[in-house]
N, C-alpha and C positions, 0 to 999 in steps of 0.2 A: 518481536524484532520491533527494534527500539526505534523511534522516529527522531530525526534528524532533519529539521528543515531549516536552511542555509539561504532561504527568504526574506524579506524585510515585511513580508504583506501576507503569509500564512494564517490562517484561522485564527489559532489558538497559542502559537510558540514563534510565529513571525517576526523577526526583528533579536530574539535573542542570542542569537550568538553570534556578534559581531565580529570576533576576533578569534585568531587559533587557541589561545589559554581557554577558552569560552570552551570550545570545539571540544579541545583535549579533556577538559573537566568534564561534559557532557557524556563524553564518550565511554570514559573512564566510571564514571556512574552506572551508566546501562549495563556495558559488560559487569562489572562489579555487584549489579545486582540480577545476573541472572540471563541478560539481551543474547539470543545466539546469533542474530542478524542487528546491523546498524542501516537502515534506509533512507538514504541520504536523498534527499531534495532539494535544486534549487529553484523549481519554477511553481509556483502557488497557481494550486489546481483547486482554489474552492470558488464557490460562484462570484462570476464577476472579477475574476484578480483580473490584474494587470497583464498586458503579453510584453514579453519579451523574448528579443532575439537569440537566435543559437548564439551567437558568441558570447553574450552576455550571460546565458544559461553557463557555456563554458567556464567563461572569467568565475563564474562563484562556484562552479561545483569542480571543476579540475585541480586546483591550487589543493582543494580541503582532501581531496581523493587523496592525492599522493602524501597528504600528510599525515592522514589518518594511518592510511596503510606502514608510512614509514616508523608513526610511534607505537601501533599496534599491528603490528606482520602477523597474528594470527586470528585477524579480524575476518568476519565475514562480511563483507560492506555490498550492500546492495545500490543499485545508482535507480531512484525513481526519476525517468525518463519518459518522456513520449516521441523523442526524436532519436533519431538513427547514429548523427553524427555524435552527439552526446554520449550514447550509449558504447558507442566503440571507443572514445577517449578515453573513458574512465573507465571500462574493463583493461585499456590498455596498460592504465594507469595502476590498475591495484583490486577494482571493483572486482566482483566476481558471479552477479548475479545484476538480473535488468528488472524492473519494475514498471510495466506501460501502462496507465491507465485507460489506455484506449485498444490496447488489446491491436494495434500494429496501424489500426484505422486511421488514426493521423498523418501518419509517415508511412508511406509504404513501401519505403527502404526498410524498417524496421525487422521484420520478421527473417528478411536473408540476412540483414547485419548478426543477429542473434545467432541464426544458423551457421553462419562462418565464425562466430566468438566461441560458438560450443559452451555456452555459459545458460543456467539455468533461467527461465522466463517466467514472470508472474503477467497472467493477462488479466486486465478487468472489465468487468464488463460496464458499460458507458453510453450514451448517445449521443451525439455532438460533439463538441469541445466545453470547456468550460464557461464559457459566455453564454452558449444555447442551451446545456443540457436540462436546466429546472424550465425549459419550457416544450422540452419531449418527454412525457410522462405518463399518453397514451400508450395503452398495451394491452391486446386481447385476453391472453392469459399472463399474468406478469414469472409467475417460475416457468411456466413450460418456454415464453420466449426468451427469458434467460437462459436457460437450457440448450434452443436451437442457436442462439450467436455462438458459447461458447463450443457447441456441434462444428459448427462452420470454421470457426477461430483454430480450434482445435485441429482439425483435421487440413487445415493449412499449411500451421505451424511442423507438423510432423512431416507434411509432402515436403517440406524445405529440407527437414533432417535436424528440427529440434526435438532433443531430446528428453529433458527434465522440464516440465510444465506444471506451475500452479495456477488455481483458479481463483479470481477475489469478484464476488457477485457487486460489489461497487456499491456498498453502503452510502447515501447519500449523491449519489451522480445519475442523475436522469430520474431519479424516484420522489414522490412524496413523502413525508412523514409515516402515513399510512402504509404506504407500498415497504418502506422500511421495516416495517415491522411485521407485514406477510412476509419477507423474504428471509426474516430469521425465524419467525416460527416454522418454515418451512424449508428449511438450511440444509436439513439432510438430505432435499432431492437432487442436490448438486454431485452428492455422493457419486451416483450415475454417471460424472467423470470420469472415475475411476483413477481422479487426480486429489492431490493437498487442496484443501480449501483453507484460503487466507480471510480471516474477516479484521477489518478497518472500523472498528466504531468508536475509535478512543474521542469521548469531548465532542462529538459531532452532533450538530444540531436537534439531529430526532432523539438524541439525551436531551438537550437542556430546554428547547425549546417546550417539549410537552409538562417537565418539570417547573418551566415559565423561572428559569434560572439563567446563566451563564455558561460558555465554554470553562471559566475557572472554576467554577463552581461543580463540574460533570465527572468529578472521578467517580464517586460511590455509582452513580448511574451507570457509568464506561463498568465500572466492577460487575455490577448485574447482568448486563448485557454478554461482555464479556463470558461468562461462568454461563448463558444461555450458549451460547455458540458454541462453546467447546462441546458440549450436552448434545448440541444437533453435529457433529463433526467437522467444525473448523480445528484446522490443526498445524495452523500457527496465527497469534495473535497481533497486528503491528499497532503499536501504542505508545503512548507520549512518556507511560509511566509503569516501567518493566517490574519494580517490585511489587506492585499492586498485581500485574498480570501472573506473574509469575506464583504470585499465592494462588490465585486464580485455580492455575493450572494444578498443582500441587497438589488442593485440596478434590479438585475434581477427579484425578486418577486415582485419588484414596478412596474418594466414593467410588470407582468403578471397580479397585481390588476387593471391596466387599463383597 
């Protein structure tokens, strides 16, 4: 899953795709490198990111959804939003999946909306919201608490009629660096959900802070952790750098085939 952020303030690629020619070039590159999905985000969810209105998020995302699906009619486009109104408008404009960092907690209409749209739904584990999540890192037993969270969310989604679900453990969301590594080390426990696992590790602070570097220099670390995530049961890698992630997938598959 290739990341396409049309935000000015995302932690790594904020402001890079300011016009449609840059968007088209990036989408074309990611698809040529092997991306299965493109994940479009118009609201930055990094810690302390600026809050924007629904209207602004729609103004950022909707024209790009229409533009991408017109130029790449076969694209599998995911919309990264926690707002039901944005999800509905973007799916009706051509997106085919909803990626929600809050699993429906930040918009009580989201699950019903996705059920009505009948599209796949990625539900991520997070506490609070992007402004408060880093103060909400107290867990009784980290992985057990995350499994309980997903159990409740999955049951609610199923009851409403959502068929295709994907779980994202939410690396970096309401978790310390140590907790992120504990979660990665025990990622296989999420297979108990019997759902595909999405791992979003790309260039995050859990990589560049221990290495005492920056997001710009975190590609090698991302590749290492992506490989571990695949070995632990991840089905989808959400990344900024598609070529390198595809190499992880191919070599991991080769290892499994021996």
